[in-house]
C-alpha positions in Angstrom: 0.0 -0.1 -0.1 1.3 3.6 -0.8 2.6 5.7 1.8 0.0 8.4 1.0 -2.9 5.9 1.9 -1.3 4.3 4.7 -1.3 7.8 6.1 -4.9 9.1 5.3 -6.1 5.8 7.1 -4.6 6.6 10.0 -6.5 9.9 10.3 -9.9 9.0 9.0 -12.9 10.4 11.4 -15.3 8.4 13.1 -18.4 10.1 11.8 -21.0 9.5 9.1 -20.2 10.8 5.6 -19.4 9.7 2.1 -15.9 8.6 0.8 -14.9 9.1 -2.5 -12.6 6.7 -4.4 -9.8 7.6 -7.3 -7.8 5.7 -9.6 -4.1 7.0 -10.8 -5.8 9.2 -13.6 -7.8 11.2 -10.4 -11.3 9.9 -11.6 -13.6 8.7 -9.1 -14.5 5.4 -9.7 -16.6 4.9 -6.7 -18.6 6.6 -4.0 -20.1 5.0 -0.9 -21.4 6.2 2.3 -21.1 4.9 6.1 -22.3 5.3 9.6 -18.5 5.6 10.9 -16.1 6.5 7.8 -12.8 5.1 9.7 -14.2 1.6 10.3 -15.5 1.6 6.5 -12.9 2.8 4.4 -10.1 0.9 6.3 -12.4 -2.4 5.6 -11.4 -1.8 1.8 -7.6 -2.3 2.8 -7.7 -4.8 5.1 -8.6 -8.5 5.3 -9.7 -10.8 2.4 -12.6 -9.8 -0.4 -13.8 -11.3 -3.3 -12.7 -10.8 -6.9 -15.2 -7.7 -7.9 -14.0 -6.3 -4.3 -10.0 -6.5 -5.0 -10.3 -5.2 -8.5 -12.0 -1.9 -7.1 -9.3 -2.0 -4.3 -6.8 -2.3 -7.0 -7.3 0.6 -9.0 -7.6 2.9 -5.7 -4.7 5.7 -5.8 -6.4 8.0 -4.0 -9.5 8.7 -1.6 -11.6 11.6 -0.2 -14.0 11.6 2.6 -16.6 14.2 3.3 -17.9 14.4 7.1 -22.2 14.9 7.6 -24.2 15.1 10.6 -26.2 12.5 10.2 -26.9 8.9 8.1 -29.5 10.8 6.2 -27.2 13.4 5.1 -24.9 10.8 4.2 -27.2 8.9 1.8 -28.9 12.3 0.3 -24.8 13.5 -0.3 -23.9 10.0 -1.5 -27.0 10.2 -4.5 -25.9 13.6 -5.1 -22.2 12.5 -5.8 -23.0 9.5 -7.9 -25.5 11.8 -10.0 -22.1 14.4 -10.2 -19.7 11.9 -10.9 -21.2 9.1 -12.1 -18.4 6.6 -11.3 -17.7 3.2 -13.1 -18.4 1.2 -10.0 -21.8 2.3 -9.5 -23.1 2.8 -13.1 -24.5 -1.0 -12.8 -27.5 1.0 -10.7 -28.5 2.9 -13.8 -32.1 2.2 -14.8 -33.1 2.0 -18.3 -36.5 1.1 -18.0 -39.5 3.8 -18.0 -43.1 2.6 -17.4 -46.1 3.9 -19.0 -48.9 6.0 -16.7 -52.3 7.1 -17.3 -52.5 11.0 -16.8 -55.5 13.3 -16.0 -54.3 16.4 -17.5 -55.0 19.9 -15.6 -56.8 21.9 -18.2 -59.8 23.3 -18.4 -61.2 20.9 -20.6 -59.0 17.9 -19.5 -58.3 14.8 -21.6 -56.7 11.2 -20.5 -53.5 10.4 -22.0 -51.0 7.7 -21.4 -47.2 9.3 -20.7 -43.6 7.8 -19.4 -42.9 10.9 -18.0 -44.2 12.0 -14.6 -43.9 15.8 -14.0 -45.1 18.2 -11.6 -48.0 20.0 -13.7 -51.0 19.4 -11.1 -51.9 16.4 -13.4 -52.9 13.2 -11.6 -51.1 10.2 -12.7 -51.9 6.2 -12.1 -49.7 3.4 -12.3 -47.2 2.6 -13.5 -48.7 0.1 -15.6 -46.4 -3.3 -16.6 -46.5 -2.5 -20.2 -47.9 -0.1 -23.0 -50.5 -2.7 -23.9 -52.0 -2.7 -20.0 -52.1 1.2 -20.2 -53.9 1.2 -23.5 -56.3 -1.1 -23.0 -57.3 0.6 -19.3 -57.5 3.9 -21.1 -60.1 2.4 -24.1 -62.0 1.0 -21.3 -62.4 4.4 -19.8 -62.7 6.0 -23.0 -65.8 3.9 -23.5 -67.3 4.8 -19.9 -66.3 8.7 -19.4 -67.2 11.4 -21.8 -64.2 13.3 -21.6 -62.5 15.1 -24.2 -60.4 13.0 -26.9 -59.1 15.7 -29.3 -55.5 17.2 -28.4 -56.9 20.7 -30.0 -60.7 21.9 -30.1 -62.0 21.7 -33.7 -64.7 23.9 -35.1 -67.2 21.0 -35.1 -68.3 17.8 -33.2 -66.6 14.8 -33.7 -67.6 11.1 -33.8 -66.7 10.5 -30.2 -69.8 13.2 -29.3 -72.3 11.0 -31.6 -71.1 8.0 -29.7 -71.8 9.2 -26.9 -68.2 9.4 -25.7 -67.4 13.1 -25.7 -69.4 16.2 -24.4 -68.2 18.4 -27.4 -66.7 21.1 -25.5 -65.8 22.3 -28.7 -69.7 23.7 -29.5 -71.0 23.1 -25.9 -70.7 25.0 -22.8 -69.4 22.3 -20.5 -69.0 23.5 -16.6 -65.9 23.0 -14.7 -68.2 21.3 -12.0 -69.0 18.5 -14.6 -65.1 17.6 -15.3 -64.3 17.6 -11.4 -67.2 15.3 -11.1 -65.6 13.1 -14.1 -62.2 13.2 -12.8 -63.3 12.1 -9.4 -65.0 9.4 -10.9 -62.2 8.2 -13.1 -60.0 8.5 -10.0 -62.2 6.4 -7.9 -62.3 3.8 -10.5 -58.4 3.7 -11.2 -58.2 3.4 -7.1 -60.4 0.2 -7.2 -63.8 1.7 -7.5 -64.2 0.0 -10.7 -66.6 -2.5 -9.1 -68.9 0.0 -7.7 -69.2 1.3 -11.6 -69.4 -2.5 -12.5 -72.5 -2.5 -10.3 -74.0 0.4 -11.7 -73.6 -0.7 -15.3 -75.3 -4.1 -14.8 -78.3 -2.2 -12.9 -78.7 0.2 -16.0 -78.1 -3.1 -18.5 -81.1 -4.8 -16.6 -83.0 -1.4 -16.9 -82.4 -1.2 -20.5 -83.5 -4.8 -21.5 -86.6 -4.5 -19.5 -87.4 -1.1 -21.6 -86.5 -3.2 -24.6 -83.7 -1.1 -25.4 -81.4 -4.1 -26.7 -79.1 -1.8 -28.2 -78.2 0.3 -25.2 -78.5 -2.9 -23.0 -75.7 -4.6 -25.3 -73.4 -1.2 -25.0 -73.6 -1.9 -21.2 -72.7 -5.4 -21.6 -69.9 -4.6 -23.5 -68.5 -2.2 -20.9 -69.1 -5.0 -18.1 -67.1 -7.6 -20.0 -64.0 -4.9 -20.6 -63.7 -4.0 -16.9 -64.0 -7.6 -16.2 -61.2 -8.4 -18.7 -59.0 -5.5 -18.1 -59.2 -5.0 -14.2 -59.8 -8.2 -12.8 -57.1 -10.6 -14.6 -54.7 -10.9 -11.5 -54.6 -13.2 -8.9 -51.9 -11.6 -6.5 -53.7 -8.9 -4.8 -55.0 -7.0 -1.4 -58.3 -5.7 -0.6 -57.3 -2.5 0.4 -56.6 -1.2 -3.4 -53.7 0.7 -2.2 -50.6 1.4 -4.4 -47.2 0.0 -2.8 -43.8 -0.7 -3.5 -42.5 -4.1 -2.2 -38.5 -4.5 -1.9 -36.6 -7.6 -1.5 -33.1 -8.5 -2.1 -30.6 -11.3 -1.9 -26.8 -11.3 -1.8 -24.4 -14.0 -3.4 -20.5 -14.0 -3.9 -20.0 -10.1 -4.0 -23.2 -9.5 -6.0 -26.6 -8.4 -4.9 -30.0 -8.8 -6.4 -33.0 -6.3 -5.6 -36.6 -6.8 -6.7 -39.3 -4.2 -6.5 -42.6 -5.5 -7.0 -45.3 -2.8 -8.0 -48.9 -3.1 -6.7 -51.3 -0.9 -7.8 -55.1 -0.5 -6.6 -54.2 -3.7 -4.6 -53.1 -5.8 -7.5 -49.7 -7.0 -8.5 -48.7 -5.9 -11.9 -45.0 -5.5 -12.6 -41.8 -5.9 -11.0 -38.2 -4.4 -11.3 -35.0 -6.5 -11.5 -31.7 -5.2 -11.1 -28.4 -6.9 -10.5 -25.2 -5.6 -9.4 -21.7 -6.0 -7.9 -21.8 -5.4 -3.7 -18.8 -2.8 -2.4 -20.3 -2.2 1.1 -22.9 -3.6 3.5 -26.3 -5.2 1.9 -28.2 -3.0 4.1 -26.5 0.1 3.1 -26.1 -0.7 -0.5 -30.5 -1.3 -0.6 -30.9 2.4 1.0 -28.5 3.9 -2.0 -30.4 1.8 -4.3 -33.9 2.5 -3.1 -32.5 6.4 -3.2 -31.7 6.4 -6.6 -34.6 4.3 -8.0 -37.0 7.3 -7.0 -34.8 10.3 -7.2 -32.6 9.4 -10.2 -34.8 7.3 -12.1 -38.4 9.1 -11.6 -40.3 6.3 -10.2 -43.3 7.4 -9.1 -43.6 7.3 -5.3 -46.6 5.2 -3.7 -48.3 6.0 -0.6 -46.7 2.9 0.9 -43.3 1.0 0.7 -43.0 -2.1 2.2 -39.0 -3.3 2.9 -37.5 -6.2 4.6 -35.9 -6.8 8.1 -32.6 -4.8 9.2 -33.7 -1.9 7.0 -33.7 1.5 8.5 -37.2 2.1 7.6 -37.0 5.6 9.2 -34.0 7.2 7.1 -36.2 6.1 4.0 -39.1 7.6 5.4 -37.3 10.9 5.8 -36.1 10.6 2.3 -38.9 10.0 0.2 -41.6 11.7 2.5 -44.1 8.8 2.2 -45.1 6.0 4.4 -42.5 2.9 5.0 -43.4 0.1 7.0 -41.3 -3.6 7.8 -44.3 -5.9 8.1 -44.0 -8.6 10.9 -46.5 -10.7 9.8 -49.9 -11.3 7.7 -50.0 -10.7 3.7 -47.5 -7.9 3.6 -45.0 -10.1 5.3 -45.3 -12.9 2.6 -44.9 -10.3 0.0 -41.8 -9.3 1.2 -40.9 -12.8 1.5 -42.1 -13.4 -1.9 -40.0 -10.4 -3.4 -36.6 -11.9 -1.7 -37.3 -15.2 -2.8 -37.5 -14.1 -6.7 -34.3 -12.2 -5.9 -32.8 -15.3 -4.7 -33.9 -17.2 -7.8 -32.9 -14.3 -10.3 -29.4 -14.3 -8.8 -28.6 -17.9 -9.1 -30.3 -18.0 -12.5 -27.9 -15.0 -13.7 -24.7 -16.1 -11.9 -23.4 -18.0 -14.8 -24.2 -15.3 -17.2 -22.2 -12.6 -15.6 -19.3 -14.7 -14.5 -18.8 -15.4 -18.4 -19.6 -11.8 -19.2 -16.9 -10.9 -16.4 -14.4 -13.3 -17.8 -14.8 -12.1 -21.2 -14.2 -8.2 -20.6 -12.3 -7.3 -16.8 -11.0 -10.8 -16.7 -9.4 -10.7 -20.1 -7.6 -7.4 -19.3 -6.3 -8.8 -16.0 -5.0 -11.9 -18.3 -3.6 -9.4 -20.8 -1.8 -7.4 -18.2 0.0 -10.7 -16.7 0.9 -11.8 -19.9 2.6 -8.4 -21.0 4.0 -8.0 -17.5 2.0 -4.6 -16.8 -1.0 -2.9 -14.8 -4.1 -4.3 -16.0 -5.1 -2.6 -19.1 -8.6 -1.3 -18.0 -8.8 1.4 -20.9 -7.4 0.7 -24.3 -7.1 2.9 -27.0 -6.1 1.4 -30.7 -5.1 3.1 -34.1 -5.7 2.2 -37.5 -5.0 3.3 -40.9 -7.1 3.0 -44.0 -6.7 4.0 -47.7 -6.9 2.9 -51.5 -3.5 2.9 -53.0 -2.8 6.1 -50.8 -5.9 8.1 -52.1 -8.3 9.4 -49.4 -6.0 8.2 -46.2 -7.7 8.4 -43.0 -7.1 7.0 -39.9 -9.3 6.1 -36.8 -9.4 5.4 -33.0 -11.5 3.0 -31.0 -11.6 3.2 -26.9 -12.2 -0.2 -24.9 -13.0 0.7 -21.1 -13.0 -2.8 -18.9 -12.9 -4.8 -21.8 -15.9 -3.1 -23.9 -16.2 -0.7 -26.6 -16.3 2.7 -25.3 -18.0 4.3 -28.1 -18.3 8.1 -27.0 -14.8 8.2 -27.1 -14.2 7.0 -31.0 -12.1 9.3 -33.2 -11.9 10.1 -37.2 -9.1 11.6 -38.6 -8.7 12.8 -41.8 -4.7 13.1 -42.5 -3.3 16.6 -42.7 0.5 16.8 -42.8 1.4 13.2 -43.9 1.8 12.2 -47.7 -0.7 10.0 -49.4 1.4 6.7 -49.3 3.1 7.6 -45.6 1.4 4.8 -43.6 4.3 5.9 -41.0 3.3 9.4 -41.1 0.0 8.8 -40.5 0.2 7.0 -37.4 2.8 9.6 -36.1 0.0 12.6 -37.1 -2.6 11.0 -35.7 -1.3 9.3 -32.7 0.9 12.8 -31.9 -2.9 15.0 -32.6 -4.7 12.1 -30.2 -2.4 12.6 -27.0 -1.7 16.3 -27.3 -5.7 16.6 -27.2 -5.7 14.8 -24.4 -3.0 16.6 -22.1 -4.5 19.7 -23.4 -8.1 18.8 -22.0 -7.0 16.9 -19.2 -8.6 13.4 -20.6 -8.1 10.2 -19.0 -4.6 8.7 -20.6 -4.7 4.9 -21.7 -3.4 2.2 -19.8 -2.5 0.6 -23.3 -1.8 1.9 -26.9 -2.3 -0.8 -29.7 -1.1 -0.2 -33.1 -3.2 -2.4 -35.9 0.7 -2.9 -37.6 3.9 -3.9 -37.1 7.2 -3.0 -35.5 7.7 0.4 -37.8 4.3 1.6 -36.9 5.3 0.9 -33.1 8.2 2.6 -33.3 6.7 5.6 -34.8 3.9 5.9 -32.2 6.4 5.5 -29.3 8.7 8.0 -30.6 5.6 10.4 -30.3 4.5 9.1 -26.9 7.9 8.7 -25.1 10.2 10.9 -26.7 7.8 14.0 -27.6 5.4 14.0 -25.2 7.1 12.6 -22.5 4.4 10.0 -21.6 5.1 6.4 -20.1 2.3 4.2 -21.9 2.5 0.8 -23.1 2.3 0.5 -26.6 1.5 -3.1 -28.4 1.2 -3.7 -31.9 -1.0 -6.1 -33.7 0.2 -8.4 -36.7 -1.9 -10.3 -38.7 -1.5 -13.5 -40.6 -1.9 -14.3 -44.7 -5.9 -14.8 -44.1 -5.6 -11.0 -42.5 -6.7 -12.2 -39.1 -5.2 -11.5 -35.8 -2.2 -13.6 -35.4 0.6 -11.8 -32.8 0.9 -9.6 -30.1 4.3 -7.5 -30.5 5.7 -5.7 -27.1 8.7 -4.6 -25.6 12.0 -2.8 -26.5 13.4 -4.8 -28.2 9.9 -5.9 -30.1 9.0 -9.4 -28.8 6.3 -11.9 -29.6 4.0 -11.9 -26.4 2.8 -15.8 -26.3 -1.0 -15.8 -25.9 -2.8 -19.2 -26.3 -5.4 -18.3 -29.5 -8.1 -19.9 -27.0 -7.8 -17.4 -24.2 -10.1 -14.6 -23.1 -6.7 -12.0 -23.5 -6.6 -13.1 -27.5 -10.1 -12.8 -28.1 -10.1 -9.3 -26.4 -7.1 -8.4 -28.9 -9.1 -9.7 -31.8 -12.3 -7.6 -30.8 -10.4 -4.6 -30.4 -8.6 -5.3 -34.0 -11.8 -6.1 -35.7 -13.5 -2.8 -34.4 -10.7 -0.1 -35.4 -10.2 -1.8 -38.8 -14.1 -1.5 -39.0 -14.3 1.6 -37.8 -11.4 3.3 -39.9 -12.8 1.5 -43.1 -16.2 2.6 -42.7 -15.0 6.0 -42.7 -12.8 5.7 -45.8 -15.5 4.3 -47.5 -18.1 7.3 -46.4 -15.0 9.7 -47.8 -14.8 7.9 -50.9 -18.6 7.6 -51.4 -19.3 11.3 -50.9 -16.5 12.4 -52.8 -17.3 10.6 -55.8 -21.0 12.0 -55.9 -20.2 15.4 -55.3 -17.3 15.7 -57.4 -19.4 16.5 -60.4 -21.1 19.2 -58.6 -18.3 21.1 -57.0 -17.4 23.5 -59.6 -21.1 24.9 -60.2 -21.5 28.5 -59.1 -24.4 28.5 -56.5 -24.2 24.9 -55.7 -23.5 24.2 -52.0 -23.7 21.1 -49.5 -27.3 21.6 -48.7 -28.3 21.9 -52.8 -26.0 19.2 -53.5 -28.3 17.1 -51.4 -31.6 18.2 -52.4 -30.6 17.9 -56.1 -29.3 14.0 -55.3 -32.5 13.7 -53.1 -34.8 14.6 -55.8 -33.2 13.2 -59.3 -31.0 10.0 -57.1 -28.3 10.3 -59.1 -25.9 12.6 -60.7 -26.7 11.3 -64.1 -30.3 12.5 -63.8 -28.9 15.8 -62.9 -26.9 15.6 -66.4 -29.8 15.0 -68.3 -32.2 17.9 -66.3 -33.5 20.6 -68.1 -34.2 24.1 -66.4 -37.5 23.6 -65.9 -37.2 20.1 -63.8 -34.3 21.7 -62.0 -36.7 24.4 -61.1 -39.2 22.0 -59.7 -36.6 20.3 -57.7 -36.4 23.6 -55.5 -33.4 25.5 -57.8 -33.8 29.1 -58.0 -33.8 30.1 -62.1 -30.4 31.4 -62.1 -29.1 28.5 -60.3 -31.1 26.1 -62.7 -29.8 27.6 -65.6 -26.1 27.3 -64.3 -26.4 23.8 -63.6 -28.2 23.3 -67.2 -25.4 25.4 -68.9 -22.6 23.5 -66.9 -23.7 20.2 -67.9 -24.2 21.4 -71.7 -20.5 22.8 -72.1 -19.0 19.5 -70.6 -21.1 17.6 -73.3 -19.7 19.8 -76.0 -16.2 19.7 -75.1 -16.3 15.8 -75.4 -17.7 16.6 -78.9 
């Protein structure tokens, strides 16, 4: 352990607060909280840990601590710090799911819509629903029962919904606000479990209509009752209090944590959320962090009631979310929590083999590669390749892999500026210099390994730029290909040697993926340039035809060949001004005359 870390560990405070772990680039890679900072932070550097925690600790070069006055403040601060820094060891808690809600808009003439965004706009939200189909079916049912506005903007005459009895036609009729208020109350009651009363009312109306021989009207009531039964009464897991609640359960195994959230709406279990992520602190504290991010960062609608398993600090969650939080001790609520925990255990068991396989292909492959090259684990790898056609249209590309996976936001394309057309070495020297001068200027993270898609010569020019010109100490490796243009050898060292890697190893597969990706990215960029140049070259010298008009002409005519034979009138039809149309027509006419 470095001397700086030892000294900082000795003076850690006993207070609650947050800690920020940093790597050698000074990047925050993990944010955690603790009731006693001294005990928690020191635990990372003492004793034995599972593989994932060891990997985190191996990257830690420095840390910071922030003291808070309470556990609740520590939790709130942790959520804000995760949002601010987006640490890579916390990102497994990201949520990419959004659920549909039904919303009654807060307008003079309200309407019912389906939305996935919950806003503070005075509208009334109901849900979430398990999928768009469930939300759509419920809305269709309400469309038939309640005559609220269906159109987005009020027309100047009545529509079909008015004639069907499903709209009050506020476009031509004066509708009192009290009418809408009563309707909103009824819809709210219906969605909160009062649909059984509505069903009874419709049954009475159906029987009365049948007694008066109004069979068409009776059939409409019967269809509405059938729809209510089909949409609202199809579930079996339910409670009689019709309360909206979320139920949390979790399971922990071999350094991983699975959290299951059951959504119960109108007393019925409609959907569940499954999240799986590495565990770096106590499970109870990790669950508090998860709950905070689940509602605050992911915009899930907070229900009136939340049920938690034992050992979780319900008071902190209640203060954080400002809603009712309970740890049930018996009865059906207790059974629901146990059911969530049971599902979490099953999910963890089912997905463990897949997770381990993915880990071995990504971070595990990085560790294997670092061991074979005798360097630090190359978690950030940047690879370069050149592409051209017999020296024409030369381009270069750089791809970035982080933790063994493509990091596409850091990919870069380069048009060579100073290198000669046939000079591969010069092109590699130029783009490597441009890349790392920019990295230094903008204080971007440096890679742990640079991979050159080429042999000893290209490795050497890259080393001259990185080490001799810029004074950086970054390992540089080369990838040689065989006669079938497939990854063959890993070159490294000074003098350059072949690093022995088994062709069936994960490290070798990682290098193959990197080489294939940088080659694909470079050649795709090269083809784009060639295509753009060949298509646009015939139009480049025409006065008044810029990039937008080229695109407009090609979109209208489909090819340069059709543009050549176009008349002034057809060019005008394509949107060209009179003078530009005449210029284009005369330009191609002169070309034909010159050939003759």
